[in-house]
All heavy atoms as a GROMACS GRO file, in nm:
protein
  556
    1ASP      N    1   1.828   0.948   1.369
    1ASP     CA    2   1.686   0.922   1.356
    1ASP      C    3   1.660   0.838   1.232
    1ASP      O    4   1.736   0.839   1.137
    1ASP     CB    5   1.608   1.052   1.347
    1ASP     CG    6   1.609   1.129   1.477
    1ASP    OD1    7   1.616   1.066   1.584
    1ASP    OD2    8   1.603   1.253   1.472
    2THR      N    9   1.550   0.770   1.234
    2THR     CA   10   1.507   0.690   1.120
    2THR      C   11   1.373   0.744   1.070
    2THR      O   12   1.285   0.772   1.150
    2THR     CB   13   1.490   0.543   1.159
    2THR    OG1   14   1.614   0.494   1.209
    2THR    CG2   15   1.446   0.460   1.040
    3TYR      N   16   1.362   0.759   0.940
    3TYR     CA   17   1.237   0.804   0.879
    3TYR      C   18   1.176   0.689   0.802
    3TYR      O   19   1.246   0.616   0.734
    3TYR     CB   20   1.262   0.922   0.785
    3TYR     CG   21   1.312   1.044   0.857
    3TYR    CD1   22   1.447   1.069   0.871
    3TYR    CD2   23   1.223   1.132   0.915
    3TYR    CE1   24   1.494   1.180   0.938
    3TYR    CE2   25   1.267   1.243   0.983
    3TYR     CZ   26   1.403   1.266   0.994
    3TYR     OH   27   1.448   1.376   1.062
    4HIS      N   28   1.047   0.673   0.813
    4HIS     CA   29   0.976   0.567   0.742
    4HIS      C   30   0.876   0.632   0.646
    4HIS      O   31   0.803   0.722   0.685
    4HIS     CB   32   0.902   0.477   0.840
    4HIS     CG   33   0.992   0.407   0.936
    4HIS    ND1   34   1.054   0.288   0.905
    4HIS    CD2   35   1.031   0.439   1.060
    4HIS    CE1   36   1.128   0.251   1.007
    4HIS    NE2   37   1.117   0.341   1.103
    5LEU      N   38   0.875   0.582   0.526
    5LEU     CA   39   0.780   0.628   0.426
    5LEU      C   40   0.678   0.518   0.408
    5LEU      O   41   0.709   0.411   0.357
    5LEU     CB   42   0.852   0.657   0.294
    5LEU     CG   43   0.768   0.706   0.179
    5LEU    CD1   44   0.702   0.838   0.215
    5LEU    CD2   45   0.853   0.720   0.056
    6LYS      N   46   0.556   0.543   0.452
    6LYS     CA   47   0.450   0.443   0.442
    6LYS      C   48   0.373   0.467   0.314
    6LYS      O   49   0.319   0.575   0.292
    6LYS     CB   50   0.359   0.451   0.564
    6LYS     CG   51   0.434   0.417   0.691
    6LYS     CD   52   0.345   0.419   0.813
    6LYS     CE   53   0.430   0.386   0.934
    6LYS     NZ   54   0.353   0.364   1.052
    7THR      N   55   0.368   0.365   0.230
    7THR     CA   56   0.308   0.383   0.099
    7THR      C   57   0.178   0.304   0.078
    7THR      O   58   0.125   0.301  -0.031
    7THR     CB   59   0.408   0.340  -0.010
    7THR    OG1   60   0.444   0.204   0.011
    7THR    CG2   61   0.532   0.428  -0.009
    8ALA      N   62   0.127   0.243   0.180
    8ALA     CA   63   0.002   0.169   0.166
    8ALA      C   64  -0.110   0.266   0.129
    8ALA      O   65  -0.124   0.373   0.187
    8ALA     CB   66  -0.031   0.098   0.296
    9GLN      N   67  -0.186   0.229   0.030
    9GLN     CA   68  -0.301   0.306  -0.016
    9GLN      C   69  -0.264   0.449  -0.059
    9GLN      O   70  -0.341   0.542  -0.043
    9GLN     CB   71  -0.410   0.310   0.091
    9GLN     CG   72  -0.461   0.172   0.127
    9GLN     CD   73  -0.563   0.176   0.238
    9GLN    OE1   74  -0.589   0.278   0.298
    9GLN    NE2   75  -0.621   0.061   0.266
   10VAL      N   76  -0.146   0.465  -0.114
   10VAL     CA   77  -0.103   0.595  -0.164
   10VAL      C   78  -0.141   0.605  -0.310
   10VAL      O   79  -0.120   0.511  -0.387
   10VAL     CB   80   0.049   0.612  -0.147
   10VAL    CG1   81   0.098   0.737  -0.219
   10VAL    CG2   82   0.086   0.618  -0.001
   11TYR      N   83  -0.199   0.717  -0.348
   11TYR     CA   84  -0.232   0.741  -0.489
   11TYR      C   85  -0.103   0.751  -0.568
   11TYR      O   86  -0.012   0.825  -0.531
   11TYR     CB   87  -0.313   0.869  -0.503
   11TYR     CG   88  -0.326   0.915  -0.646
   11TYR    CD1   89  -0.406   0.846  -0.736
   11TYR    CD2   90  -0.258   1.026  -0.691
   11TYR    CE1   91  -0.418   0.887  -0.868
   11TYR    CE2   92  -0.268   1.068  -0.822
   11TYR     CZ   93  -0.348   0.998  -0.910
   11TYR     OH   94  -0.359   1.038  -1.040
   12GLN      N   95  -0.093   0.675  -0.676
   12GLN     CA   96   0.026   0.678  -0.759
   12GLN      C   97  -0.012   0.715  -0.902
   12GLN      O   98  -0.061   0.630  -0.977
   12GLN     CB   99   0.097   0.543  -0.756
   12GLN     CG  100   0.157   0.512  -0.622
   12GLN     CD  101   0.251   0.393  -0.629
   12GLN    OE1  102   0.294   0.350  -0.735
   12GLN    NE2  103   0.285   0.341  -0.514
   13PRO      N  104   0.008   0.839  -0.940
   13PRO     CA  105  -0.023   0.878  -1.077
   13PRO      C  106   0.069   0.806  -1.175
   13PRO      O  107   0.178   0.759  -1.139
   13PRO     CB  108   0.003   1.029  -1.078
   13PRO     CG  109   0.094   1.053  -0.964
   13PRO     CD  110   0.067   0.947  -0.862
   14GLU      N  111   0.025   0.796  -1.299
   14GLU     CA  112   0.106   0.728  -1.400
   14GLU      C  113   0.236   0.802  -1.426
   14GLU      O  114   0.339   0.741  -1.453
   14GLU     CB  115   0.028   0.717  -1.531
   14GLU     CG  116  -0.084   0.617  -1.526
   14GLU     CD  117  -0.154   0.604  -1.659
   14GLU    OE1  118  -0.089   0.625  -1.764
   14GLU    OE2  119  -0.273   0.572  -1.659
   15ASP      N  120   0.232   0.932  -1.420
   15ASP     CA  121   0.349   1.012  -1.454
   15ASP      C  122   0.375   1.114  -1.343
   15ASP      O  123   0.287   1.190  -1.307
   15ASP     CB  124   0.321   1.086  -1.586
   15ASP     CG  125   0.440   1.166  -1.631
   15ASP    OD1  126   0.528   1.111  -1.699
   15ASP    OD2  127   0.446   1.286  -1.597
   16VAL      N  128   0.494   1.110  -1.286
   16VAL     CA  129   0.533   1.206  -1.184
   16VAL      C  130   0.656   1.279  -1.236
   16VAL      O  131   0.759   1.218  -1.263
   16VAL     CB  132   0.568   1.137  -1.050
   16VAL    CG1  133   0.611   1.237  -0.946
   16VAL    CG2  134   0.451   1.055  -1.000
   17THR      N  135   0.644   1.410  -1.253
   17THR     CA  136   0.754   1.490  -1.305
   17THR      C  137   0.792   1.596  -1.202
   17THR      O  138   0.705   1.665  -1.149
   17THR     CB  139   0.716   1.559  -1.437
   17THR    OG1  140   0.679   1.458  -1.532
   17THR    CG2  141   0.831   1.640  -1.492
   18PHE      N  142   0.921   1.607  -1.177
   18PHE     CA  143   0.972   1.708  -1.085
   18PHE      C  144   1.057   1.807  -1.162
   18PHE      O  145   1.148   1.768  -1.235
   18PHE     CB  146   1.058   1.644  -0.975
   18PHE     CG  147   0.979   1.556  -0.883
   18PHE    CD1  148   0.981   1.419  -0.898
   18PHE    CD2  149   0.902   1.612  -0.783
   18PHE    CE1  150   0.909   1.337  -0.813
   18PHE    CE2  151   0.829   1.531  -0.698
   18PHE     CZ  152   0.832   1.394  -0.713
   19ASP      N  153   1.028   1.934  -1.145
   19ASP     CA  154   1.111   2.039  -1.202
   19ASP      C  155   1.230   2.062  -1.110
   19ASP      O  156   1.215   2.058  -0.987
   19ASP     CB  157   1.031   2.169  -1.218
   19ASP     CG  158   0.926   2.157  -1.327
   19ASP    OD1  159   0.958   2.101  -1.434
   19ASP    OD2  160   0.813   2.202  -1.305
   20THR      N  161   1.344   2.087  -1.168
   20THR     CA  162   1.464   2.108  -1.086
   20THR      C  163   1.493   2.256  -1.063
   20THR      O  164   1.570   2.289  -0.976
   20THR     CB  165   1.587   2.044  -1.152
   20THR    OG1  166   1.607   2.106  -1.279
   20THR    CG2  167   1.570   1.895  -1.167
   21TYR      N  168   1.432   2.341  -1.145
   21TYR     CA  169   1.458   2.486  -1.135
   21TYR      C  170   1.607   2.515  -1.140
   21TYR      O  171   1.660   2.601  -1.069
   21TYR     CB  172   1.394   2.543  -1.008
   21TYR     CG  173   1.246   2.516  -1.001
   21TYR    CD1  174   1.198   2.412  -0.923
   21TYR    CD2  175   1.156   2.589  -1.077
   21TYR    CE1  176   1.062   2.384  -0.919
   21TYR    CE2  177   1.021   2.562  -1.073
   21TYR     CZ  178   0.974   2.459  -0.993
   21TYR     OH  179   0.840   2.431  -0.989
   22GLU      N  180   1.677   2.436  -1.224
   22GLU     CA  181   1.821   2.449  -1.245
   22GLU      C  182   1.901   2.428  -1.116
   22GLU      O  183   2.010   2.479  -1.100
   22GLU     CB  184   1.854   2.584  -1.308
   22GLU     CG  185   1.790   2.602  -1.444
   22GLU     CD  186   1.820   2.735  -1.508
   22GLU    OE1  187   1.915   2.802  -1.466
   22GLU    OE2  188   1.746   2.771  -1.600
   23ASP      N  189   1.846   2.350  -1.024
   23ASP     CA  190   1.911   2.324  -0.896
   23ASP      C  191   1.943   2.175  -0.886
   23ASP      O  192   1.852   2.092  -0.880
   23ASP     CB  193   1.818   2.366  -0.781
   23ASP     CG  194   1.883   2.359  -0.645
   23ASP    OD1  195   1.980   2.280  -0.627
   23ASP    OD2  196   1.838   2.431  -0.555
   24HIS      N  197   2.071   2.142  -0.883
   24HIS     CA  198   2.114   2.003  -0.879
   24HIS      C  199   2.062   1.929  -0.757
   24HIS      O  200   2.037   1.808  -0.761
   24HIS     CB  201   2.268   1.996  -0.883
   24HIS     CG  202   2.334   2.066  -0.769
   24HIS    ND1  203   2.350   2.202  -0.764
   24HIS    CD2  204   2.389   2.017  -0.657
   24HIS    CE1  205   2.410   2.234  -0.652
   24HIS    NE2  206   2.436   2.124  -0.585
   25ARG      N  207   2.040   1.999  -0.648
   25ARG     CA  208   1.991   1.935  -0.526
   25ARG      C  209   1.849   1.883  -0.544
   25ARG      O  210   1.812   1.780  -0.485
   25ARG     CB  211   1.997   2.034  -0.409
   25ARG     CG  212   2.140   2.077  -0.376
   25ARG     CD  213   2.142   2.193  -0.284
   25ARG     NE  214   2.078   2.308  -0.349
   25ARG     CZ  215   2.072   2.428  -0.296
   25ARG    NH1  216   2.120   2.451  -0.176
   25ARG    NH2  217   2.014   2.527  -0.361
   26MET      N  218   1.770   1.949  -0.625
   26MET     CA  219   1.633   1.903  -0.651
   26MET      C  220   1.635   1.769  -0.722
   26MET      O  221   1.562   1.677  -0.686
   26MET     CB  222   1.557   2.006  -0.734
   26MET     CG  223   1.540   2.140  -0.667
   26MET     SD  224   1.424   2.135  -0.531
   26MET     CE  225   1.270   2.131  -0.620
   27ALA      N  226   1.719   1.755  -0.824
   27ALA     CA  227   1.727   1.629  -0.899
   27ALA      C  228   1.773   1.515  -0.808
   27ALA      O  229   1.716   1.406  -0.809
   27ALA     CB  230   1.823   1.644  -1.017
   28MET      N  231   1.872   1.541  -0.727
   28MET     CA  232   1.925   1.436  -0.640
   28MET      C  233   1.829   1.403  -0.526
   28MET      O  234   1.823   1.288  -0.481
   28MET     CB  235   2.062   1.477  -0.587
   28MET     CG  236   2.166   1.480  -0.697
   28MET     SD  237   2.334   1.507  -0.639
   28MET     CE  238   2.332   1.680  -0.604
   29ALA      N  239   1.753   1.499  -0.481
   29ALA     CA  240   1.660   1.474  -0.371
   29ALA      C  241   1.540   1.392  -0.416
   29ALA      O  242   1.492   1.306  -0.342
   29ALA     CB  243   1.612   1.607  -0.312
   30PHE      N  244   1.490   1.416  -0.537
   30PHE     CA  245   1.369   1.349  -0.582
   30PHE      C  246   1.394   1.216  -0.651
   30PHE      O  247   1.306   1.132  -0.660
   30PHE     CB  248   1.286   1.440  -0.672
   30PHE     CG  249   1.221   1.552  -0.598
   30PHE    CD1  250   1.248   1.684  -0.631
   30PHE    CD2  251   1.133   1.527  -0.494
   30PHE    CE1  252   1.187   1.788  -0.562
   30PHE    CE2  253   1.073   1.631  -0.424
   30PHE     CZ  254   1.100   1.761  -0.459
   31ALA      N  255   1.512   1.192  -0.702
   31ALA     CA  256   1.542   1.068  -0.774
   31ALA      C  257   1.510   0.942  -0.694
   31ALA      O  258   1.452   0.848  -0.749
   31ALA     CB  259   1.687   1.067  -0.820
   32PRO      N  260   1.541   0.935  -0.564
   32PRO     CA  261   1.511   0.812  -0.489
   32PRO      C  262   1.362   0.781  -0.476
   32PRO      O  263   1.326   0.670  -0.438
   32PRO     CB  264   1.573   0.838  -0.352
   32PRO     CG  265   1.682   0.937  -0.378
   32PRO     CD  266   1.626   1.025  -0.487
   33LEU      N  267   1.276   0.875  -0.511
   33LEU     CA  268   1.132   0.845  -0.507
   33LEU      C  269   1.095   0.737  -0.609
   33LEU      O  270   0.986   0.682  -0.604
   33LEU     CB  271   1.049   0.971  -0.531
   33LEU     CG  272   1.041   1.064  -0.411
   33LEU    CD1  273   0.963   1.190  -0.448
   33LEU    CD2  274   0.976   0.996  -0.292
   34ALA      N  275   1.186   0.705  -0.699
   34ALA     CA  276   1.161   0.595  -0.792
   34ALA      C  277   1.149   0.463  -0.716
   34ALA      O  278   1.098   0.365  -0.770
   34ALA     CB  279   1.273   0.588  -0.895
   35LEU      N  280   1.192   0.460  -0.593
   35LEU     CA  281   1.173   0.341  -0.510
   35LEU      C  282   1.027   0.325  -0.469
   35LEU      O  283   0.983   0.216  -0.436
   35LEU     CB  284   1.260   0.349  -0.384
   35LEU     CG  285   1.410   0.345  -0.407
   35LEU    CD1  286   1.483   0.380  -0.278
   35LEU    CD2  287   1.453   0.209  -0.459
   36VAL      N  288   0.952   0.435  -0.472
   36VAL     CA  289   0.812   0.435  -0.429
   36VAL      C  290   0.718   0.436  -0.550
   36VAL      O  291   0.622   0.362  -0.554
   36VAL     CB  292   0.783   0.557  -0.340
   36VAL    CG1  293   0.636   0.561  -0.300
   36VAL    CG2  294   0.872   0.554  -0.215
   37PHE      N  295   0.746   0.521  -0.646
   37PHE     CA  296   0.662   0.534  -0.765
   37PHE      C  297   0.721   0.452  -0.878
   37PHE      O  298   0.843   0.441  -0.893
   37PHE     CB  299   0.652   0.681  -0.806
   37PHE     CG  300   0.583   0.766  -0.704
   37PHE    CD1  301   0.657   0.846  -0.619
   37PHE    CD2  302   0.446   0.765  -0.690
   37PHE    CE1  303   0.595   0.925  -0.523
   37PHE    CE2  304   0.382   0.843  -0.595
   37PHE     CZ  305   0.458   0.922  -0.511
   38ASP      N  306   0.633   0.395  -0.961
   38ASP     CA  307   0.679   0.312  -1.071
   38ASP      C  308   0.771   0.388  -1.167
   38ASP      O  309   0.868   0.335  -1.217
   38ASP     CB  310   0.561   0.256  -1.150
   38ASP     CG  311   0.485   0.152  -1.070
   38ASP    OD1  312   0.544   0.088  -0.981
   38ASP    OD2  313   0.365   0.134  -1.097
   39GLN      N  314   0.737   0.512  -1.192
   39GLN     CA  315   0.817   0.591  -1.285
   39GLN      C  316   0.812   0.737  -1.244
   39GLN      O  317   0.705   0.791  -1.215
   39GLN     CB  318   0.763   0.576  -1.426
   39GLN     CG  319   0.842   0.652  -1.529
   39GLN     CD  320   0.790   0.628  -1.669
   39GLN    OE1  321   0.693   0.557  -1.691
   39GLN    NE2  322   0.854   0.688  -1.766
   40ILE      N  323   0.927   0.800  -1.242
   40ILE     CA  324   0.931   0.944  -1.220
   40ILE      C  325   1.016   1.006  -1.330
   40ILE      O  326   1.098   0.939  -1.393
   40ILE     CB  327   0.987   0.983  -1.081
   40ILE    CG1  328   1.133   0.945  -1.068
   40ILE    CG2  329   0.905   0.924  -0.970
   40ILE    CD1  330   1.200   1.011  -0.950
   41LYS      N  331   0.995   1.134  -1.352
   41LYS     CA  332   1.074   1.209  -1.448
   41LYS      C  333   1.135   1.328  -1.376
   41LYS      O  334   1.069   1.394  -1.297
   41LYS     CB  335   0.988   1.257  -1.564
   41LYS     CG  336   0.934   1.145  -1.649
   41LYS     CD  337   0.848   1.198  -1.761
   41LYS     CE  338   0.787   1.082  -1.838
   41LYS     NZ  339   0.694   1.129  -1.941
   42ILE      N  340   1.262   1.351  -1.404
   42ILE     CA  341   1.333   1.466  -1.350
   42ILE      C  342   1.358   1.561  -1.465
   42ILE      O  343   1.428   1.526  -1.561
   42ILE     CB  344   1.468   1.426  -1.286
   42ILE    CG1  345   1.451   1.318  -1.180
   42ILE    CG2  346   1.542   1.548  -1.233
   42ILE    CD1  347   1.382   1.362  -1.053
   43ALA      N  348   1.299   1.680  -1.458
   43ALA     CA  349   1.322   1.780  -1.562
   43ALA      C  350   1.466   1.830  -1.548
   43ALA      O  351   1.515   1.850  -1.437
   43ALA     CB  352   1.224   1.895  -1.548
   44GLU      N  353   1.532   1.847  -1.658
   44GLU     CA  354   1.671   1.894  -1.661
   44GLU      C  355   1.765   1.807  -1.578
   44GLU      O  356   1.833   1.855  -1.487
   44GLU     CB  357   1.681   2.039  -1.615
   44GLU     CG  358   1.600   2.136  -1.700
   44GLU     CD  359   1.610   2.277  -1.648
   44GLU    OE1  360   1.710   2.343  -1.680
   44GLU    OE2  361   1.520   2.319  -1.574
   45PRO      N  362   1.772   1.677  -1.606
   45PRO     CA  363   1.856   1.588  -1.526
   45PRO      C  364   2.005   1.623  -1.531
   45PRO      O  365   2.080   1.585  -1.443
   45PRO     CB  366   1.829   1.451  -1.586
   45PRO     CG  367   1.784   1.477  -1.724
   45PRO     CD  368   1.709   1.607  -1.717
   46GLN      N  369   2.045   1.698  -1.632
   46GLN     CA  370   2.186   1.733  -1.645
   46GLN      C  371   2.233   1.831  -1.537
   46GLN      O  372   2.354   1.853  -1.523
   46GLN     CB  373   2.215   1.790  -1.784
   46GLN     CG  374   2.158   1.929  -1.810
   46GLN     CD  375   2.010   1.934  -1.844
   46GLN    OE1  376   1.942   1.833  -1.846
   46GLN    NE2  377   1.960   2.053  -1.872
   47VAL      N  378   2.143   1.885  -1.456
   47VAL     CA  379   2.186   1.980  -1.353
   47VAL      C  380   2.279   1.917  -1.250
   47VAL      O  381   2.352   1.988  -1.182
   47VAL     CB  382   2.066   2.047  -1.281
   47VAL    CG1  383   1.983   2.129  -1.377
   47VAL    CG2  384   1.982   1.947  -1.207
   48VAL      N  385   2.278   1.783  -1.239
   48VAL     CA  386   2.366   1.718  -1.142
   48VAL      C  387   2.514   1.730  -1.181
   48VAL      O  388   2.601   1.706  -1.097
   48VAL     CB  389   2.329   1.570  -1.120
   48VAL    CG1  390   2.188   1.557  -1.069
   48VAL    CG2  391   2.349   1.488  -1.245
   49GLU      N  392   2.541   1.766  -1.305
   49GLU     CA  393   2.679   1.782  -1.350
   49GLU      C  394   2.755   1.881  -1.263
   49GLU      O  395   2.876   1.872  -1.249
   49GLU     CB  396   2.683   1.827  -1.496
   49GLU     CG  397   2.625   1.728  -1.595
   49GLU     CD  398   2.708   1.600  -1.604
   49GLU    OE1  399   2.832   1.608  -1.599
   49GLU    OE2  400   2.646   1.492  -1.614
   50LYS      N  401   2.684   1.973  -1.203
   50LYS     CA  402   2.747   2.078  -1.122
   50LYS      C  403   2.821   2.022  -1.001
   50LYS      O  404   2.931   2.064  -0.969
   50LYS     CB  405   2.638   2.177  -1.076
   50LYS     CG  406   2.688   2.288  -0.989
   50LYS     CD  407   2.575   2.383  -0.955
   50LYS     CE  408   2.624   2.500  -0.874
   50LYS     NZ  409   2.519   2.598  -0.850
   51SER      N  410   2.760   1.927  -0.933
   51SER     CA  411   2.819   1.879  -0.808
   51SER      C  412   2.849   1.729  -0.804
   51SER      O  413   2.929   1.687  -0.722
   51SER     CB  414   2.726   1.914  -0.691
   51SER     OG  415   2.604   1.846  -0.705
   52TYR      N  416   2.782   1.651  -0.892
   52TYR     CA  417   2.797   1.505  -0.884
   52TYR      C  418   2.777   1.449  -1.024
   52TYR      O  419   2.674   1.389  -1.054
   52TYR     CB  420   2.693   1.452  -0.786
   52TYR     CG  421   2.704   1.308  -0.743
   52TYR    CD1  422   2.626   1.262  -0.639
   52TYR    CD2  423   2.788   1.216  -0.806
   52TYR    CE1  424   2.631   1.130  -0.596
   52TYR    CE2  425   2.795   1.085  -0.765
   52TYR     CZ  426   2.716   1.041  -0.662
   52TYR     OH  427   2.721   0.910  -0.621
   53PRO      N  428   2.875   1.466  -1.111
   53PRO     CA  429   2.859   1.425  -1.251
   53PRO      C  430   2.824   1.279  -1.271
   53PRO      O  431   2.761   1.244  -1.371
   53PRO     CB  432   2.994   1.458  -1.314
   53PRO     CG  433   3.069   1.537  -1.215
   53PRO     CD  434   3.005   1.524  -1.083
   54ASP      N  435   2.862   1.191  -1.181
   54ASP     CA  436   2.835   1.048  -1.195
   54ASP      C  437   2.708   1.004  -1.122
   54ASP      O  438   2.684   0.883  -1.109
   54ASP     CB  439   2.953   0.966  -1.143
   54ASP     CG  440   3.075   0.980  -1.232
   54ASP    OD1  441   3.059   1.000  -1.354
   54ASP    OD2  442   3.188   0.971  -1.179
   55PHE      N  443   2.627   1.098  -1.079
   55PHE     CA  444   2.508   1.065  -1.001
   55PHE      C  445   2.419   0.962  -1.070
   55PHE      O  446   2.385   0.860  -1.011
   55PHE     CB  447   2.427   1.192  -0.971
   55PHE     CG  448   2.303   1.166  -0.892
   55PHE    CD1  449   2.310   1.135  -0.757
   55PHE    CD2  450   2.178   1.172  -0.951
   55PHE    CE1  451   2.195   1.110  -0.682
   55PHE    CE2  452   2.062   1.148  -0.878
   55PHE     CZ  453   2.071   1.117  -0.743
   56TRP      N  454   2.383   0.985  -1.195
   56TRP     CA  455   2.292   0.894  -1.266
   56TRP      C  456   2.359   0.760  -1.292
   56TRP      O  457   2.296   0.655  -1.281
   56TRP     CB  458   2.242   0.957  -1.395
   56TRP     CG  459   2.172   1.086  -1.372
   56TRP    CD1  460   2.210   1.210  -1.415
   56TRP    CD2  461   2.052   1.107  -1.295
   56TRP    NE1  462   2.123   1.306  -1.371
   56TRP    CE2  463   2.024   1.246  -1.296
   56TRP    CE3  464   1.966   1.023  -1.224
   56TRP    CZ2  465   1.914   1.301  -1.232
   56TRP    CZ3  466   1.856   1.080  -1.159
   56TRP    CH2  467   1.831   1.216  -1.164
   57LYS      N  468   2.487   0.761  -1.323
   57LYS     CA  469   2.560   0.637  -1.344
   57LYS      C  470   2.564   0.555  -1.214
   57LYS      O  471   2.546   0.433  -1.217
   57LYS     CB  472   2.702   0.668  -1.392
   57LYS     CG  473   2.784   0.544  -1.424
   57LYS     CD  474   2.914   0.578  -1.491
   57LYS     CE  475   3.010   0.637  -1.389
   57LYS     NZ  476   3.145   0.659  -1.444
   58HIS      N  477   2.582   0.620  -1.102
   58HIS     CA  478   2.586   0.549  -0.975
   58HIS      C  479   2.448   0.493  -0.938
   58HIS      O  480   2.440   0.384  -0.879
   58HIS     CB  481   2.640   0.640  -0.865
   58HIS     CG  482   2.786   0.665  -0.878
   58HIS    ND1  483   2.849   0.772  -0.817
   58HIS    CD2  484   2.883   0.599  -0.947
   58HIS    CE1  485   2.978   0.769  -0.846
   58HIS    NE2  486   3.000   0.666  -0.927
   59LEU      N  487   2.341   0.564  -0.970
   59LEU     CA  488   2.208   0.509  -0.947
   59LEU      C  489   2.185   0.385  -1.033
   59LEU      O  490   2.129   0.287  -0.987
   59LEU     CB  491   2.100   0.613  -0.976
   59LEU     CG  492   2.072   0.715  -0.867
   59LEU    CD1  493   1.954   0.806  -0.909
   59LEU    CD2  494   2.043   0.652  -0.734
   60GLN      N  495   2.230   0.392  -1.158
   60GLN     CA  496   2.215   0.274  -1.245
   60GLN      C  497   2.292   0.154  -1.188
   60GLN      O  498   2.246   0.041  -1.199
   60GLN     CB  499   2.266   0.305  -1.385
   60GLN     CG  500   2.169   0.391  -1.464
   60GLN     CD  501   2.223   0.424  -1.600
   60GLN    OE1  502   2.334   0.474  -1.613
   60GLN    NE2  503   2.142   0.399  -1.703
   61ALA      N  504   2.404   0.179  -1.127
   61ALA     CA  505   2.483   0.071  -1.067
   61ALA      C  506   2.410   0.007  -0.949
   61ALA      O  507   2.439  -0.106  -0.911
   61ALA     CB  508   2.618   0.124  -1.021
   62GLN      N  509   2.308   0.078  -0.895
   62GLN     CA  510   2.227   0.026  -0.786
   62GLN      C  511   2.093  -0.029  -0.836
   62GLN      O  512   1.998  -0.040  -0.761
   62GLN     CB  513   2.203   0.134  -0.680
   62GLN     CG  514   2.330   0.188  -0.618
   62GLN     CD  515   2.410   0.078  -0.551
   62GLN    OE1  516   2.354  -0.005  -0.478
   62GLN    NE2  517   2.538   0.074  -0.576
   63ALA      N  518   2.087  -0.060  -0.964
   63ALA     CA  519   1.971  -0.122  -1.030
   63ALA      C  520   1.857  -0.025  -1.061
   63ALA      O  521   1.747  -0.069  -1.090
   63ALA     CB  522   1.920  -0.241  -0.952
   64PHE      N  523   1.881   0.105  -1.055
   64PHE     CA  524   1.781   0.199  -1.103
   64PHE      C  525   1.783   0.196  -1.255
   64PHE      O  526   1.890   0.188  -1.316
   64PHE     CB  527   1.813   0.343  -1.057
   64PHE     CG  528   1.774   0.373  -0.916
   64PHE    CD1  529   1.848   0.322  -0.810
   64PHE    CD2  530   1.665   0.453  -0.887
   64PHE    CE1  531   1.813   0.350  -0.679
   64PHE    CE2  532   1.630   0.482  -0.758
   64PHE     CZ  533   1.704   0.430  -0.653
   65VAL      N  534   1.668   0.200  -1.317
   65VAL     CA  535   1.658   0.204  -1.463
   65VAL      C  536   1.639   0.348  -1.504
   65VAL      O  537   1.543   0.414  -1.464
   65VAL     CB  538   1.541   0.117  -1.514
   65VAL    CG1  539   1.529   0.128  -1.665
   65VAL    CG2  540   1.560  -0.027  -1.471
   66ILE      N  541   1.732   0.396  -1.582
   66ILE     CA  542   1.728   0.536  -1.626
   66ILE      C  543   1.716   0.540  -1.776
   66ILE      O  544   1.800   0.483  -1.848
   66ILE     CB  545   1.853   0.612  -1.577
   66ILE    CG1  546   1.856   0.609  -1.423
   66ILE    CG2  547   1.854   0.754  -1.631
   66ILE    CD1  548   1.981   0.666  -1.362
   67ASP      N  549   1.611   0.605  -1.826
   67ASP     CA  550   1.588   0.616  -1.971
   67ASP      C  551   1.640   0.748  -2.022
   67ASP      O  552   1.634   0.847  -1.962
   67ASP     CB  553   1.440   0.606  -2.003
   67ASP     CG  554   1.383   0.468  -1.966
   67ASP    OD1  555   1.458   0.371  -1.969
   67ASP    OD2  556   1.264   0.463  -1.934
   0.00000   0.00000   0.00000
């Protein structure tokens, strides 16, 4: 199946922060929303170390800007 995310006329707050609740899957699931929102923040980004230590490095290799 193919899923489409339609973003026309979507409210985009200046700051979008997602809590991970110490769950690496939350960080990895929400990170791609940076394709839709200008800037997102992932609380406790280090939680990905559990299952995918190079996750943030690999996103940067795909032109994601990570501060």
